[in-house]
gemmi code that builds the backbone of each chain (N, CA, C; Angstrom):
import gemmi

chains = {
    "A": [
        ("ALA", (-53.499, 34.140, -30.580), (-52.410, 35.108, -30.697), (-51.135, 34.400, -31.118)),
        ("GLN", (-50.345, 35.121, -31.863), (-49.091, 34.538, -32.321), (-47.951, 34.981, -31.426)),
        ("SER", (-46.933, 34.139, -31.377), (-45.746, 34.500, -30.619), (-44.549, 33.748, -31.172)),
        ("VAL", (-43.401, 34.253, -30.819), (-42.144, 33.655, -31.247), (-41.210, 33.588, -30.050)),
        ("THR", (-40.559, 32.469, -29.902), (-39.573, 32.299, -28.833), (-38.223, 31.966, -29.441)),
        ("GLN", (-37.238, 32.773, -29.112), (-35.881, 32.481, -29.539), (-35.093, 32.016, -28.325)),
        ("LEU", (-34.639, 30.797, -28.386), (-33.881, 30.233, -27.279), (-32.428, 30.645, -27.383)),
        ("GLY", (-31.947, 31.274, -26.339), (-30.558, 31.711, -26.339), (-30.437, 33.133, -26.817)),
        ("SER", (-30.162, 34.040, -25.917), (-30.001, 35.441, -26.312), (-28.623, 35.688, -26.913)),
        ("HIS", (-27.676, 34.810, -26.590), (-26.324, 34.921, -27.123), (-25.857, 33.547, -27.601)),
        ("VAL", (-25.251, 33.549, -28.770), (-24.639, 32.334, -29.304), (-23.235, 32.696, -29.788)),
        ("SER", (-22.269, 31.914, -29.377), (-20.886, 32.151, -29.806), (-20.369, 30.926, -30.542)),
        ("VAL", (-19.750, 31.166, -31.671), (-19.173, 30.076, -32.457), (-17.809, 30.509, -32.973)),
        ("SER", (-17.026, 29.550, -33.346), (-15.746, 29.832, -33.980), (-15.953, 29.984, -35.481)),
        ("GLU", (-15.100, 30.755, -36.084), (-15.164, 30.923, -37.528), (-15.024, 29.555, -38.186)),
        ("GLY", (-15.932, 29.267, -39.127), (-15.913, 27.981, -39.795), (-16.821, 26.945, -39.174)),
        ("ALA", (-17.305, 27.209, -37.968), (-18.187, 26.261, -37.280), (-19.636, 26.434, -37.725)),
        ("LEU", (-20.431, 25.427, -37.384), (-21.853, 25.456, -37.700), (-22.556, 26.515, -36.848)),
        ("VAL", (-23.460, 27.247, -37.495), (-24.309, 28.202, -36.782), (-25.714, 27.619, -36.661)),
        ("LEU", (-26.259, 27.618, -35.448), (-27.626, 27.170, -35.223), (-28.309, 28.155, -34.300)),
        ("LEU", (-29.309, 28.854, -34.812), (-30.090, 29.785, -34.005), (-31.519, 29.258, -33.960)),
        ("ARG", (-32.031, 29.127, -32.737), (-33.313, 28.459, -32.554), (-34.489, 29.418, -32.499)),
        ("CYS", (-35.576, 28.967, -33.097), (-36.815, 29.751, -33.103), (-37.994, 28.789, -33.050)),
        ("ASN", (-38.854, 28.998, -32.084), (-40.120, 28.267, -32.007), (-41.270, 29.267, -32.069)),
        ("TYR", (-42.331, 28.863, -32.717), (-43.444, 29.790, -32.918), (-44.730, 29.194, -32.363)),
        ("SER", (-45.670, 30.075, -32.170), (-47.023, 29.680, -31.793), (-47.988, 30.450, -32.671)),
        ("SER", (-48.867, 29.709, -33.335), (-49.823, 30.375, -34.218), (-51.051, 29.503, -34.386)),
        ("SER", (-52.206, 30.132, -34.382), (-53.465, 29.390, -34.533), (-53.820, 29.164, -35.996)),
        ("VAL", (-53.091, 29.804, -36.880), (-53.302, 29.639, -38.322), (-51.954, 29.351, -38.959)),
        ("PRO", (-51.957, 28.819, -40.178), (-50.670, 28.591, -40.847), (-49.848, 29.866, -40.878)),
        ("PRO", (-48.660, 29.790, -40.351), (-47.870, 31.017, -40.225), (-46.980, 31.301, -41.420)),
        ("TYR", (-46.632, 32.573, -41.533), (-45.506, 32.952, -42.373), (-44.358, 33.257, -41.398)),
        ("LEU", (-43.192, 32.759, -41.689), (-42.069, 32.900, -40.772), (-40.896, 33.564, -41.460)),
        ("PHE", (-40.178, 34.353, -40.695), (-39.102, 35.158, -41.251), (-37.887, 35.126, -40.323)),
        ("TRP", (-36.725, 35.275, -40.920), (-35.505, 35.564, -40.168), (-34.921, 36.862, -40.723)),
        ("TYR", (-34.601, 37.759, -39.778), (-33.977, 39.025, -40.138), (-32.637, 39.132, -39.430)),
        ("VAL", (-31.737, 39.902, -40.042), (-30.457, 40.204, -39.406), (-30.366, 41.717, -39.211)),
        ("GLN", (-29.807, 42.102, -38.074), (-29.629, 43.524, -37.784), (-28.190, 43.783, -37.366)),
        ("TYR", (-27.532, 44.681, -38.085), (-26.204, 45.128, -37.705), (-26.355, 46.372, -36.835)),
        ("PRO", (-25.350, 46.686, -36.034), (-25.469, 47.796, -35.082), (-25.968, 49.091, -35.721)),
        ("ASN", (-26.950, 49.684, -35.074), (-27.510, 50.973, -35.489), (-28.061, 50.962, -36.909)),
        ("GLN", (-28.522, 49.824, -37.323), (-29.115, 49.716, -38.649), (-30.489, 49.071, -38.561)),
        ("GLY", (-31.219, 49.164, -39.655), (-32.514, 48.505, -39.731), (-32.347, 47.018, -39.928)),
        ("LEU", (-33.420, 46.360, -40.311), (-33.399, 44.914, -40.465), (-33.303, 44.520, -41.926)),
        ("GLN", (-32.567, 43.462, -42.159), (-32.445, 42.915, -43.497), (-33.007, 41.499, -43.497)),
        ("LEU", (-33.859, 41.218, -44.460), (-34.454, 39.891, -44.535), (-33.420, 38.864, -44.980)),
        ("LEU", (-33.305, 37.796, -44.185), (-32.430, 36.688, -44.560), (-33.187, 35.662, -45.394)),
        ("LEU", (-34.363, 35.312, -44.910), (-35.177, 34.322, -45.607), (-36.585, 34.342, -45.030)),
        ("LYS", (-37.495, 33.675, -45.753), (-38.871, 33.623, -45.300), (-39.520, 32.314, -45.726)),
        ("TYR", (-40.449, 31.861, -44.906), (-41.248, 30.679, -45.206), (-42.687, 31.141, -45.416)),
        ("THR", (-43.215, 30.774, -46.598), (-44.585, 31.210, -46.910), (-45.424, 30.043, -47.408)),
        ("SER", (-45.297, 28.908, -46.762), (-46.089, 27.698, -47.005), (-45.719, 26.959, -48.272)),
        ("ALA", (-44.581, 27.237, -48.826), (-44.103, 26.474, -49.985), (-43.127, 25.409, -49.456)),
        ("ALA", (-41.943, 25.371, -49.953), (-40.959, 24.383, -49.505), (-40.627, 24.586, -48.040)),
        ("THR", (-40.503, 23.475, -47.319), (-40.230, 23.589, -45.886), (-38.782, 23.945, -45.603)),
        ("LEU", (-37.877, 23.642, -46.514), (-36.479, 24.053, -46.362), (-36.277, 25.311, -47.200)),
        ("VAL", (-35.961, 26.364, -46.517), (-35.859, 27.656, -47.181), (-34.411, 28.103, -47.197)),
        ("LYS", (-33.947, 28.480, -48.348), (-32.582, 28.987, -48.465), (-32.623, 30.513, -48.577)),
        ("GLY", (-31.710, 31.138, -47.870), (-31.686, 32.590, -47.872), (-30.362, 33.142, -48.363)),
        ("ILE", (-30.132, 34.382, -47.997), (-28.906, 35.034, -48.425), (-27.756, 34.675, -47.490)),
        ("ASN", (-26.547, 34.918, -47.967), (-25.342, 34.732, -47.154), (-25.156, 33.303, -46.650)),
        ("GLY", (-25.711, 32.335, -47.359), (-25.511, 30.944, -47.002), (-26.386, 30.406, -45.891)),
        ("PHE", (-27.333, 31.206, -45.425), (-28.237, 30.776, -44.362), (-29.412, 29.985, -44.926)),
        ("GLU", (-29.922, 29.083, -44.121), (-31.135, 28.376, -44.468), (-31.899, 28.044, -43.195)),
        ("ALA", (-33.178, 27.741, -43.358), (-34.016, 27.398, -42.213), (-35.023, 26.359, -42.650)),
        ("GLU", (-35.394, 25.510, -41.717), (-36.357, 24.457, -42.016), (-37.604, 24.615, -41.162)),
        ("PHE", (-38.739, 24.656, -41.828), (-40.021, 24.732, -41.136), (-40.445, 23.325, -40.732)),
        ("LYS", (-40.617, 23.134, -39.422), (-41.068, 21.842, -38.903), (-42.347, 22.069, -38.119)),
        ("LYS", (-43.451, 21.722, -38.770), (-44.748, 21.959, -38.148), (-44.909, 21.139, -36.872)),
        ("SER", (-44.448, 19.888, -36.893), (-44.616, 19.016, -35.732), (-43.884, 19.537, -34.508)),
        ("GLU", (-42.820, 20.280, -34.747), (-42.033, 20.830, -33.647), (-42.291, 22.330, -33.464)),
        ("THR", (-43.142, 22.888, -34.283), (-43.394, 24.345, -34.314), (-42.082, 25.110, -34.259)),
        ("SER", (-41.163, 24.706, -35.123), (-39.843, 25.331, -35.116), (-39.477, 25.857, -36.494)),
        ("PHE", (-38.549, 26.787, -36.467), (-38.028, 27.388, -37.705), (-36.599, 27.827, -37.402)),
        ("HIS", (-35.734, 26.880, -37.149), (-34.363, 27.177, -36.755), (-33.519, 27.617, -37.942)),
        ("LEU", (-32.634, 28.539, -37.675), (-31.749, 29.101, -38.701), (-30.382, 28.441, -38.611)),
        ("THR", (-29.843, 28.030, -39.751), (-28.538, 27.385, -39.754), (-27.655, 27.938, -40.864)),
        ("LYS", (-26.348, 27.762, -40.632), (-25.353, 28.061, -41.658), (-24.200, 27.108, -41.422)),
        ("PRO", (-23.763, 26.390, -42.437), (-22.754, 25.350, -42.222), (-21.422, 25.866, -41.687)),
        ("SER", (-21.031, 27.064, -42.131), (-19.718, 27.559, -41.762), (-19.785, 29.054, -41.480)),
        ("ALA", (-19.562, 29.407, -40.227), (-19.683, 30.808, -39.817), (-18.534, 31.643, -40.352)),
        ("HIS", (-18.882, 32.892, -40.662), (-17.880, 33.865, -41.101), (-17.899, 35.012, -40.122)),
        ("MET", (-16.771, 35.680, -40.003), (-16.687, 36.807, -39.055), (-17.777, 37.836, -39.336)),
        ("SER", (-18.096, 38.030, -40.600), (-19.095, 39.033, -40.972), (-20.515, 38.640, -40.581)),
        ("ASP", (-20.705, 37.410, -40.105), (-22.042, 36.983, -39.661), (-22.383, 37.497, -38.263)),
        ("ALA", (-21.417, 38.049, -37.582), (-21.669, 38.561, -36.239), (-22.688, 39.693, -36.296)),
        ("ALA", (-23.813, 39.501, -35.642), (-24.920, 40.458, -35.701), (-26.020, 39.971, -34.772)),
        ("GLU", (-27.124, 40.702, -34.780), (-28.320, 40.297, -34.041), (-29.291, 39.681, -35.033)),
        ("TYR", (-29.876, 38.556, -34.655), (-30.792, 37.852, -35.538), (-32.163, 37.767, -34.882)),
        ("PHE", (-33.169, 38.086, -35.675), (-34.544, 38.069, -35.175), (-35.396, 37.118, -36.000)),
        ("CYS", (-36.135, 36.310, -35.296), (-37.145, 35.471, -35.913), (-38.489, 36.194, -35.775)),
        ("ALA", (-39.339, 36.081, -36.787), (-40.621, 36.777, -36.732), (-41.700, 35.924, -37.373)),
        ("VAL", (-42.919, 36.154, -36.952), (-44.074, 35.426, -37.479), (-45.164, 36.411, -37.861)),
        ("SER", (-45.896, 36.080, -38.901), (-47.078, 36.877, -39.239), (-48.177, 35.924, -39.671)),
        ("GLU", (-49.406, 36.385, -39.613), (-50.539, 35.564, -40.026), (-50.695, 35.671, -41.529)),
        ("GLY", (-49.954, 34.870, -42.218), (-50.036, 34.902, -43.661), (-49.649, 36.259, -44.203)),
        ("ASN", (-50.313, 36.659, -45.239), (-49.984, 37.912, -45.915), (-50.700, 39.069, -45.233)),
        ("THR", (-50.379, 39.263, -43.967), (-51.070, 40.312, -43.210), (-50.079, 41.324, -42.695)),
        ("ASP", (-50.591, 42.175, -41.849), (-49.838, 43.352, -41.486), (-48.687, 43.104, -40.527)),
        ("LYS", (-49.008, 42.475, -39.424), (-48.086, 42.578, -38.316), (-47.031, 41.487, -38.301)),
        ("LEU", (-45.843, 41.929, -38.003), (-44.769, 40.991, -37.716), (-44.570, 40.971, -36.213)),
        ("ILE", (-44.603, 39.786, -35.652), (-44.325, 39.626, -34.234), (-42.908, 39.079, -34.120)),
        ("PHE", (-42.049, 39.824, -33.450), (-40.642, 39.465, -33.388), (-40.305, 38.710, -32.115)),
        ("GLY", (-39.325, 37.843, -32.230), (-38.725, 37.249, -31.052), (-37.784, 38.247, -30.407)),
        ("THR", (-37.205, 37.842, -29.303), (-36.359, 38.756, -28.536), (-34.962, 38.891, -29.107)),
        ("GLY", (-34.653, 38.098, -30.114), (-33.368, 38.239, -30.781), (-32.280, 37.362, -30.200)),
        ("THR", (-31.336, 37.020, -31.043), (-30.144, 36.267, -30.632), (-28.922, 36.961, -31.191)),
        ("ARG", (-28.018, 37.294, -30.290), (-26.772, 37.931, -30.721), (-25.752, 36.847, -31.041)),
        ("LEU", (-25.298, 36.840, -32.270), (-24.301, 35.870, -32.713), (-22.918, 36.495, -32.679)),
        ("GLN", (-22.025, 35.841, -31.965), (-20.621, 36.246, -31.949), (-19.806, 35.183, -32.664)),
        ("VAL", (-18.878, 35.624, -33.471), (-18.015, 34.704, -34.204), (-16.569, 35.003, -33.824)),
        ("PHE", (-15.907, 33.993, -33.320), (-14.526, 34.153, -32.890), (-13.575, 33.572, -33.924)),
        ("PRO", (-12.419, 34.220, -34.086), (-11.450, 33.717, -35.078), (-10.801, 32.417, -34.629)),
    ],
    "B": [
        ("GLY", (-34.081, 44.203, -53.980), (-35.297, 44.416, -53.203), (-35.659, 45.877, -53.115)),
        ("ALA", (-36.847, 46.130, -52.612), (-37.327, 47.496, -52.488), (-36.562, 48.242, -51.402)),
        ("VAL", (-36.547, 49.551, -51.527), (-35.783, 50.376, -50.604), (-36.715, 51.261, -49.796)),
        ("VAL", (-36.483, 51.242, -48.490), (-37.202, 52.131, -47.585), (-36.173, 53.015, -46.901)),
        ("SER", (-36.401, 54.293, -46.944), (-35.447, 55.242, -46.394), (-36.061, 55.991, -45.224)),
        ("GLN", (-35.310, 56.076, -44.137), (-35.750, 56.824, -42.970), (-34.864, 58.043, -42.791)),
        ("HIS", (-35.487, 59.110, -42.306), (-34.720, 60.327, -42.068), (-35.297, 61.070, -40.874)),
        ("PRO", (-34.481, 61.535, -39.947), (-33.019, 61.413, -39.938), (-32.581, 60.061, -39.373)),
        ("SER", (-31.311, 59.764, -39.470), (-30.804, 58.526, -38.899), (-30.519, 58.702, -37.403)),
        ("ARG", (-30.175, 59.933, -37.033), (-29.959, 60.243, -35.627), (-30.529, 61.629, -35.337)),
        ("VAL", (-31.110, 61.774, -34.168), (-31.597, 63.087, -33.765), (-31.514, 63.209, -32.253)),
        ("ILE", (-31.057, 64.380, -31.834), (-31.012, 64.709, -30.404), (-31.912, 65.915, -30.200)),
        ("CYS", (-32.803, 65.831, -29.251), (-33.696, 66.961, -29.016), (-33.824, 67.221, -27.523)),
        ("LYS", (-34.291, 68.411, -27.211), (-34.486, 68.781, -25.813), (-35.837, 68.265, -25.325)),
        ("SER", (-35.869, 67.971, -24.060), (-37.096, 67.504, -23.449), (-38.207, 68.538, -23.629)),
        ("GLY", (-39.371, 68.096, -24.048), (-40.503, 68.988, -24.242), (-40.726, 69.396, -25.688)),
        ("THR", (-39.755, 69.156, -26.528), (-39.910, 69.503, -27.940), (-40.462, 68.306, -28.712)),
        ("SER", (-40.812, 68.565, -29.966), (-41.354, 67.508, -30.829), (-40.367, 67.158, -31.931)),
        ("VAL", (-40.393, 65.930, -32.328), (-39.481, 65.447, -33.357), (-40.256, 64.674, -34.416)),
        ("LYS", (-39.956, 64.936, -35.673), (-40.628, 64.231, -36.768), (-39.642, 63.312, -37.466)),
        ("ILE", (-40.074, 62.075, -37.671), (-39.264, 61.094, -38.382), (-40.000, 60.700, -39.653)),
        ("GLU", (-39.274, 60.687, -40.755), (-39.891, 60.357, -42.043), (-39.504, 58.958, -42.507)),
        ("CYS", (-40.452, 58.315, -43.142), (-40.218, 56.994, -43.709), (-40.736, 57.007, -45.137)),
        ("ARG", (-39.832, 56.771, -46.074), (-40.198, 56.827, -47.485), (-39.920, 55.502, -48.188)),
        ("SER", (-40.853, 55.087, -48.999), (-40.605, 53.961, -49.896), (-40.128, 54.568, -51.216)),
        ("LEU", (-38.916, 54.213, -51.608), (-38.278, 54.914, -52.728), (-38.664, 54.389, -54.092)),
        ("ASP", (-38.957, 53.123, -54.203), (-39.200, 52.578, -55.537), (-40.455, 51.711, -55.591)),
        ("PHE", (-41.348, 51.922, -54.634), (-42.624, 51.219, -54.698), (-43.643, 52.009, -53.885)),
        ("GLN", (-44.890, 51.716, -54.129), (-45.957, 52.384, -53.392), (-46.375, 51.515, -52.218)),
        ("ALA", (-46.314, 52.108, -51.058), (-46.587, 51.373, -49.840), (-47.949, 51.763, -49.279)),
        ("THR", (-48.909, 50.887, -49.442), (-50.225, 51.183, -48.888), (-50.225, 51.040, -47.366)),
        ("THR", (-49.299, 50.246, -46.856), (-49.219, 50.041, -45.418), (-47.794, 50.234, -44.937)),
        ("MET", (-47.656, 50.989, -43.882), (-46.358, 51.164, -43.235), (-46.508, 50.882, -41.753)),
        ("PHE", (-45.421, 50.452, -41.160), (-45.430, 50.076, -39.755), (-44.327, 50.825, -39.024)),
        ("TRP", (-44.607, 51.170, -37.792), (-43.613, 51.810, -36.952), (-43.314, 50.932, -35.754)),
        ("TYR", (-42.012, 50.699, -35.562), (-41.549, 49.879, -34.453), (-40.640, 50.709, -33.549)),
        ("ARG", (-40.539, 50.232, -32.335), (-39.651, 50.853, -31.369), (-38.770, 49.741, -30.806)),
        ("GLN", (-37.513, 50.070, -30.666), (-36.574, 49.070, -30.167), (-35.724, 49.690, -29.065)),
        ("PHE", (-35.844, 49.147, -27.865), (-35.001, 49.571, -26.766), (-33.680, 48.813, -26.835)),
        ("PRO", (-32.637, 49.366, -26.193), (-31.324, 48.723, -26.287), (-31.370, 47.239, -25.916)),
        ("LYS", (-30.794, 46.444, -26.775), (-30.663, 45.005, -26.555), (-32.010, 44.313, -26.382)),
        ("GLN", (-33.036, 44.872, -26.976), (-34.347, 44.242, -26.928), (-34.902, 44.089, -28.329)),
        ("SER", (-36.042, 43.454, -28.404), (-36.644, 43.204, -29.705), (-37.421, 44.418, -30.191)),
        ("LEU", (-37.920, 44.301, -31.399), (-38.754, 45.363, -31.949), (-40.185, 45.182, -31.474)),
        ("MET", (-40.761, 46.285, -31.046), (-42.151, 46.268, -30.625), (-42.958, 47.120, -31.585)),
        ("LEU", (-43.997, 46.530, -32.143), (-44.840, 47.271, -33.065), (-45.588, 48.358, -32.321)),
        ("MET", (-45.497, 49.578, -32.820), (-46.211, 50.694, -32.213), (-47.552, 50.927, -32.898)),
        ("ALA", (-47.503, 50.951, -34.238), (-48.718, 51.284, -34.972), (-48.600, 50.848, -36.413)),
        ("THR", (-49.761, 50.665, -37.010), (-49.866, 50.348, -38.427), (-50.498, 51.536, -39.119)),
        ("SER", (-49.857, 51.979, -40.177), (-50.295, 53.179, -40.869), (-50.772, 52.821, -42.269)),
        ("ASN", (-52.002, 53.157, -42.569), (-52.555, 52.914, -43.901), (-52.766, 54.239, -44.609)),
        ("GLU", (-52.359, 54.299, -45.847), (-52.451, 55.526, -46.609), (-53.885, 56.036, -46.667)),
        ("GLY", (-54.044, 57.277, -46.286), (-55.345, 57.917, -46.381), (-56.300, 57.646, -45.238)),
        ("SER", (-55.850, 56.912, -44.234), (-56.732, 56.653, -43.096), (-55.942, 56.780, -41.797)),
        ("LYS", (-56.669, 56.703, -40.713), (-56.015, 56.846, -39.413), (-55.177, 55.611, -39.094)),
        ("ALA", (-54.112, 55.855, -38.356), (-53.249, 54.746, -37.961), (-53.921, 53.897, -36.890)),
        ("THR", (-53.553, 52.649, -36.850), (-54.020, 51.741, -35.811), (-52.895, 51.521, -34.822)),
        ("TYR", (-53.148, 51.903, -33.581), (-52.101, 51.838, -32.564), (-52.210, 50.550, -31.759)),
        ("GLU", (-51.066, 50.038, -31.376), (-51.035, 48.863, -30.506), (-51.386, 49.273, -29.078)),
        ("GLN", (-51.824, 48.298, -28.347), (-52.223, 48.555, -26.968), (-51.052, 49.131, -26.181)),
        ("GLY", (-51.324, 50.183, -25.454), (-50.305, 50.803, -24.621), (-49.538, 51.917, -25.297)),
        ("VAL", (-49.763, 52.137, -26.575), (-49.074, 53.217, -27.288), (-49.986, 54.434, -27.327)),
        ("GLU", (-49.477, 55.569, -26.845), (-50.282, 56.787, -26.785), (-50.370, 57.445, -28.149)),
        ("LYS", (-51.543, 57.433, -28.725), (-51.693, 57.983, -30.068), (-51.527, 59.499, -30.098)),
        ("ASP", (-51.793, 60.163, -28.985), (-51.627, 61.618, -28.963), (-50.168, 62.008, -28.799)),
        ("LYS", (-49.372, 61.077, -28.357), (-47.955, 61.362, -28.183), (-47.168, 60.978, -29.438)),
        ("PHE", (-47.565, 59.897, -30.054), (-46.891, 59.418, -31.251), (-47.857, 59.592, -32.434)),
        ("LEU", (-47.720, 60.742, -33.080), (-48.627, 61.075, -34.169), (-48.111, 60.491, -35.479)),
        ("ILE", (-48.971, 59.776, -36.160), (-48.580, 59.145, -37.412), (-49.438, 59.686, -38.541)),
        ("ASN", (-48.761, 60.057, -39.610), (-49.440, 60.556, -40.798), (-48.938, 59.795, -42.008)),
        ("HIS", (-49.871, 59.305, -42.805), (-49.517, 58.544, -44.013), (-50.279, 59.167, -45.177)),
        ("ALA", (-49.820, 60.353, -45.547), (-50.572, 61.162, -46.492), (-50.390, 60.752, -47.939)),
        ("SER", (-49.346, 60.005, -48.232), (-49.139, 59.568, -49.616), (-48.697, 58.119, -49.620)),
        ("LEU", (-48.653, 57.535, -50.791), (-48.287, 56.121, -50.914), (-46.793, 55.886, -50.752)),
        ("THR", (-46.031, 56.946, -50.585), (-44.586, 56.767, -50.433), (-44.038, 57.401, -49.168)),
        ("LEU", (-44.886, 57.972, -48.343), (-44.382, 58.684, -47.167), (-45.289, 58.496, -45.956)),
        ("SER", (-44.655, 58.109, -44.864), (-45.327, 58.099, -43.569), (-44.419, 58.841, -42.596)),
        ("THR", (-45.013, 59.590, -41.698), (-44.229, 60.307, -40.706), (-44.690, 59.937, -39.302)),
        ("LEU", (-43.718, 59.886, -38.405), (-43.973, 59.667, -36.982), (-43.476, 60.903, -36.249)),
        ("THR", (-44.368, 61.550, -35.525), (-43.982, 62.712, -34.735), (-44.091, 62.372, -33.260)),
        ("VAL", (-42.975, 62.480, -32.578), (-42.958, 62.277, -31.135), (-43.186, 63.641, -30.500)),
        ("THR", (-44.331, 63.827, -29.894), (-44.673, 65.137, -29.335), (-44.262, 65.234, -27.877)),
        ("SER", (-43.846, 66.418, -27.492), (-43.426, 66.671, -26.114), (-42.524, 65.534, -25.617)),
        ("ALA", (-41.442, 65.384, -26.305), (-40.558, 64.247, -26.022), (-39.945, 64.344, -24.624)),
        ("HIS", (-39.763, 63.183, -24.023), (-39.116, 63.062, -22.730), (-37.989, 62.048, -22.831)),
        ("PRO", (-37.076, 62.078, -21.888), (-35.939, 61.150, -21.958), (-36.344, 59.684, -22.108)),
        ("GLU", (-37.476, 59.306, -21.536), (-37.903, 57.902, -21.656), (-38.360, 57.542, -23.064)),
        ("ASP", (-38.514, 58.568, -23.920), (-38.857, 58.303, -25.324), (-37.614, 57.994, -26.154)),
        ("SER", (-36.457, 58.180, -25.546), (-35.216, 57.865, -26.261), (-35.207, 56.399, -26.642)),
        ("SER", (-35.006, 56.153, -27.918), (-35.096, 54.780, -28.410), (-34.661, 54.748, -29.871)),
        ("PHE", (-34.702, 53.560, -30.432), (-34.430, 53.368, -31.852), (-35.775, 53.099, -32.519)),
        ("TYR", (-36.146, 53.956, -33.452), (-37.431, 53.820, -34.125), (-37.193, 53.325, -35.554)),
        ("ILE", (-37.916, 52.302, -35.917), (-37.739, 51.702, -37.238), (-39.084, 51.608, -37.949)),
        ("CYS", (-39.086, 51.963, -39.215), (-40.306, 51.820, -39.989), (-40.134, 50.684, -41.001)),
        ("SER", (-41.243, 50.171, -41.429), (-41.219, 49.205, -42.520), (-42.408, 49.455, -43.423)),
        ("ALA", (-42.315, 48.972, -44.634), (-43.371, 49.230, -45.613), (-43.588, 47.997, -46.470)),
        ("ARG", (-44.819, 47.818, -46.884), (-45.130, 46.697, -47.760), (-46.296, 47.071, -48.677)),
        ("THR", (-46.454, 46.270, -49.700), (-47.603, 46.408, -50.594), (-48.511, 45.193, -50.389)),
        ("PRO", (-49.755, 45.275, -50.733), (-50.687, 44.170, -50.475), (-50.271, 42.852, -51.108)),
        ("GLU", (-49.605, 42.926, -52.250), (-49.246, 41.684, -52.945), (-47.917, 41.120, -52.479)),
        ("ASN", (-47.320, 41.766, -51.482), (-45.990, 41.353, -51.062), (-46.014, 40.776, -49.652)),
        ("THR", (-45.456, 39.600, -49.480), (-45.399, 39.026, -48.140), (-44.233, 39.562, -47.341)),
        ("GLU", (-43.387, 40.341, -47.968), (-42.201, 40.848, -47.289), (-42.382, 42.313, -46.929)),
        ("ALA", (-41.975, 42.635, -45.717), (-41.942, 44.030, -45.280), (-40.504, 44.507, -45.389)),
        ("PHE", (-40.307, 45.655, -45.993), (-38.974, 46.223, -46.172), (-38.742, 47.274, -45.094)),
        ("PHE", (-37.575, 47.201, -44.469), (-37.303, 48.059, -43.323), (-36.401, 49.226, -43.667)),
        ("GLY", (-36.688, 50.338, -42.996), (-35.778, 51.457, -43.058), (-34.578, 51.200, -42.177)),
        ("GLN", (-33.623, 52.109, -42.243), (-32.381, 51.905, -41.497), (-32.485, 52.334, -40.046)),
        ("GLY", (-33.630, 52.901, -39.674), (-33.841, 53.264, -38.281), (-33.425, 54.685, -37.950)),
        ("THR", (-34.026, 55.199, -36.891), (-33.709, 56.535, -36.375), (-33.444, 56.419, -34.886)),
        ("ARG", (-32.273, 56.853, -34.489), (-31.970, 56.841, -33.058), (-32.319, 58.201, -32.470)),
        ("LEU", (-33.292, 58.195, -31.603), (-33.743, 59.419, -30.946), (-33.183, 59.475, -29.534)),
        ("THR", (-32.547, 60.595, -29.228), (-32.037, 60.840, -27.875), (-32.663, 62.133, -27.373)),
        ("VAL", (-33.358, 62.040, -26.269), (-33.997, 63.207, -25.676), (-33.205, 63.594, -24.433)),
        ("VAL", (-32.737, 64.831, -24.416), (-31.882, 65.266, -23.292), (-32.594, 66.332, -22.453)),
    ],
}
model = gemmi.Model(1)
for chain_id, residues in chains.items():
    chain = gemmi.Chain(chain_id)
    for i, (resn, *xyz) in enumerate(residues, 1):
        res = gemmi.Residue()
        res.name, res.seqid = resn, gemmi.SeqId(i, " ")
        for name, pos in zip(("N", "CA", "C"), xyz):
            atom = gemmi.Atom()
            atom.name, atom.element = name, gemmi.Element(name[0])
            atom.pos, atom.b_iso = gemmi.Position(*pos), 0.0
            res.add_atom(atom)
        chain.add_residue(res)
    model.add_chain(chain)
structure = gemmi.Structure()
structure.add_model(model)
structure.setup_entities()
């Protein structure tokens, strides 16, 4: 069975500071990994995805994530936080090109001026 | 990217009534659609997988007679919450994908409030 663990339900950073949101996964097969962002009362928007190509994945809005098999991690980073980055972020895993996305519990990012 | 539209975005209904939520893929054909439920400040939980032209596959613990799913065309799936109760109040989100796509596109969600 696959699972995703997001460490830290809340992360607060100052505007301009580094953003680091942690995600660890468990999968018995090579996983596909995703990061989504959710703004209040809205659906999810894909930030980036790892599909067994390059281990460093660049996404939208300046975000990137690195797949580390040895650490079973897929942490999301952004060098400089912007106020508009404040949202809920979800890490998700699926078994390759299959149906189900298994989501982590989410991390709420707050950005202070 | 592809667009998935959900309707309505918000709905309030009386306890005991039924509510239908629509999920449409606007610019692609979705052979598979998924329905998720999200409680406040929690993650998304997959309720069911809907395949066009066949019965939906429900996750363990989801009552298929209460949450009726119909995927009658390649661009439309509907979720009907039957005999709704206050505990069914939640944020329901659909997503859709095609077999050749590793990405699932999400609708904007429907907030259901049962009073």
